[in-house]
ROSE-628899 format. One line per 3 residues: number of its first residue (from 1); for each residue x, y, z of C-alpha. Coordinates in Angstrom, 1 decimal. Last residue first. Layout:
NUM = X,Y,Z; ...
***
This chain:
210 = 67.4,-67.6,59.8; 68.0,-64.9,62.1; 65.5,-63.1,63.0
207 = 65.7,-59.4,63.5; 65.3,-57.9,66.9; 62.3,-56.1,67.5
204 = 63.0,-52.1,67.3; 63.4,-50.6,70.8; 60.4,-48.7,72.2
201 = 59.7,-45.0,71.7; 60.8,-43.5,75.0; 57.9,-42.8,77.7
198 = 56.3,-38.8,77.9; 55.1,-38.6,81.1; 50.9,-37.3,81.4
195 = 48.4,-35.9,83.5; 50.5,-33.2,85.4; 48.9,-31.9,87.8
192 = 47.1,-29.0,87.6; 48.6,-25.0,87.5; 48.2,-22.4,89.6
189 = 51.5,-20.6,90.1; 53.1,-20.5,93.7; 56.2,-22.5,92.3
186 = 56.8,-23.1,89.4; 58.8,-20.3,89.2; 61.1,-22.1,91.8
183 = 61.6,-25.3,89.2; 62.0,-23.2,86.2; 65.1,-20.9,88.1
180 = 66.4,-24.2,89.4; 66.1,-25.4,85.9; 68.3,-22.8,84.3
177 = 71.0,-22.2,86.6; 71.6,-26.1,86.3; 71.2,-26.5,83.3
174 = 73.8,-23.5,82.1; 76.1,-25.0,84.4; 76.5,-28.3,83.2
171 = 76.3,-26.3,79.8; 79.3,-24.3,80.4; 81.1,-26.7,82.3
168 = 80.7,-29.1,79.3; 82.9,-27.1,76.9; 81.8,-27.0,73.8
165 = 83.8,-29.3,71.3; 80.7,-31.1,69.7; 79.0,-28.1,69.2
162 = 81.0,-26.2,67.4; 82.2,-29.0,65.3; 78.7,-29.2,64.2
159 = 78.8,-25.2,63.6; 81.2,-25.2,61.1; 81.5,-21.3,61.1
156 = 78.7,-18.1,62.5; 78.1,-19.2,66.2; 80.0,-19.1,69.5
153 = 79.1,-21.2,72.1; 76.9,-22.3,74.5; 74.2,-19.6,74.2
150 = 71.4,-20.9,76.8; 67.8,-20.5,75.4; 64.5,-20.2,76.9
147 = 61.5,-20.4,75.2; 57.8,-18.6,75.3; 54.7,-19.6,73.9
144 = 56.7,-22.9,72.2; 57.7,-24.1,69.5; 58.9,-23.2,66.0
141 = 58.6,-26.9,63.4; 61.9,-28.1,62.4; 64.6,-27.0,59.2
138 = 67.5,-28.1,60.0; 70.3,-25.6,59.0; 72.9,-26.6,61.9
135 = 71.9,-23.2,63.1; 68.1,-23.4,62.4; 68.2,-26.3,64.1
132 = 65.7,-25.2,66.7; 62.8,-22.2,65.6; 61.7,-20.4,68.6
129 = 58.0,-19.9,69.2; 56.7,-16.4,70.7; 58.1,-14.0,74.2
126 = 61.6,-14.3,75.1; 63.7,-15.4,78.2; 67.7,-15.4,77.8
123 = 70.6,-16.7,79.3; 74.0,-15.8,79.0; 77.3,-17.7,79.0
120 = 78.6,-17.0,75.6; 77.4,-13.6,74.5; 81.0,-12.1,73.8
117 = 82.0,-14.7,71.4; 78.9,-14.2,69.6; 75.9,-16.8,69.8
114 = 75.2,-20.2,69.4; 71.8,-21.5,70.7; 71.0,-24.1,73.4
111 = 67.2,-25.0,74.0; 64.0,-24.7,76.1; 60.6,-24.0,75.2
108 = 58.0,-23.2,77.2; 54.5,-24.3,75.7; 50.5,-23.6,77.4
105 = 48.7,-26.6,76.9; 44.6,-25.5,75.7; 43.7,-29.2,76.9
102 = 46.7,-31.6,77.1; 46.7,-35.1,74.7; 46.4,-34.8,70.5
99 = 48.3,-30.9,71.3; 51.5,-32.9,73.2; 51.1,-36.1,71.1
96 = 51.3,-33.5,68.0; 54.3,-31.4,69.5; 56.4,-35.0,70.1
93 = 55.5,-36.3,66.4; 56.9,-33.3,65.1; 60.1,-33.3,67.4
90 = 60.9,-37.4,66.8; 63.9,-36.6,64.3; 65.4,-33.1,65.0
87 = 65.3,-33.9,69.2; 63.3,-34.3,71.7; 65.7,-36.2,74.4
84 = 64.6,-39.6,76.1; 66.5,-41.4,79.0; 68.8,-37.3,79.1
81 = 65.8,-35.7,79.0; 62.6,-33.4,76.8; 59.5,-33.5,77.8
78 = 57.9,-32.0,81.2; 54.4,-32.4,81.7; 54.3,-29.2,84.9
75 = 52.9,-30.0,88.1; 54.8,-32.6,89.7; 58.2,-30.6,88.8
72 = 60.1,-33.4,91.4; 63.4,-32.4,90.9; 64.6,-35.5,89.6
69 = 62.4,-34.7,86.8; 63.2,-31.0,86.4; 67.3,-32.1,86.5
66 = 66.1,-34.8,83.3; 64.9,-32.0,81.7; 67.7,-29.3,82.5
63 = 70.4,-32.1,80.9; 68.4,-32.6,78.0; 68.0,-28.9,77.1
60 = 71.8,-28.5,77.4; 72.7,-31.2,75.3; 72.8,-29.6,72.4
57 = 76.8,-28.3,72.9; 77.8,-31.6,74.0; 76.3,-33.4,71.5
54 = 74.8,-36.7,71.4; 72.3,-36.3,74.2; 70.5,-34.3,71.9
51 = 68.8,-31.4,72.0; 64.9,-29.4,73.3; 63.5,-29.2,76.7
48 = 60.0,-29.2,76.1; 58.5,-27.8,79.0; 54.6,-28.1,79.2
45 = 52.5,-25.7,81.4; 48.4,-26.7,81.7; 46.1,-23.9,81.9
42 = 48.4,-20.7,81.2; 47.5,-16.7,83.3; 49.7,-15.3,80.5
39 = 50.5,-12.4,83.2; 51.0,-14.7,85.5; 53.2,-16.2,83.6
36 = 55.5,-14.2,82.7; 56.3,-12.6,85.8; 56.9,-16.2,87.0
33 = 59.7,-16.4,84.0; 61.2,-13.4,85.5; 61.5,-14.3,89.0
30 = 62.7,-17.5,88.1; 65.2,-16.1,86.1; 66.7,-13.5,88.9
27 = 66.4,-16.3,91.5; 68.7,-18.1,89.1; 71.1,-15.8,88.0
24 = 71.7,-14.9,92.3; 74.8,-13.1,91.8; 76.1,-13.3,88.0
21 = 77.9,-16.3,86.6; 75.0,-17.5,84.3; 74.4,-14.5,82.2
18 = 71.5,-12.5,82.3; 68.9,-12.1,79.4; 65.5,-10.5,78.9
15 = 64.4,-9.8,75.8; 65.9,-6.1,73.7; 64.8,-6.1,70.4
12 = 61.1,-7.5,70.8; 60.4,-9.7,68.2; 60.7,-10.1,64.7
9 = 63.7,-11.7,64.2; 64.3,-13.2,68.7; 66.3,-16.3,67.7
6 = 67.8,-15.6,64.2; 70.5,-13.5,65.7; 71.3,-16.0,68.8
3 = 71.7,-19.1,65.8; 70.2,-22.0,66.6; 70.1,-25.1,68.2
***
């Protein structure tokens, strides 16, 4: 989760964005993602969906990750789902795993962000990495060669409370459009089949009584 203003600092001033309510939003977004990937010609595509299912506003990433898995996206590897989220605690570990187990990975980072009241509902596509956690003052490693973000609520004051009180309907609608766009964009883009699946860490062993 991050602020809209911090997201594109030192990047091009007019990144592509489209409102979730716009007609054919998924197809329009998919075309932009496909164009970006076709230009980059990536070898192995990774989608890292960042967020936590413990917060309504921050659940956008895991919701998208789960929808991508359910869609049968077999060419690209997806990290970050509702059952196995990628968040502040395991983000660095996840990035290290990707670096070790994927050859020349090209990462699409997906996350929710906060912005102005007039920007809520917009989906943004930008070049370069995003900095997750900046909206709530968490120092986390930058993620992605490109990034997709959904502005789920207004930032600036009491960000954690804002995230907790974000409307689920807004997040669900965004998750549907963004996941549909990613699946649509994957069609026709050459990419090797994924070799790895991210499995959740095993639960800690119960302490013995005695």
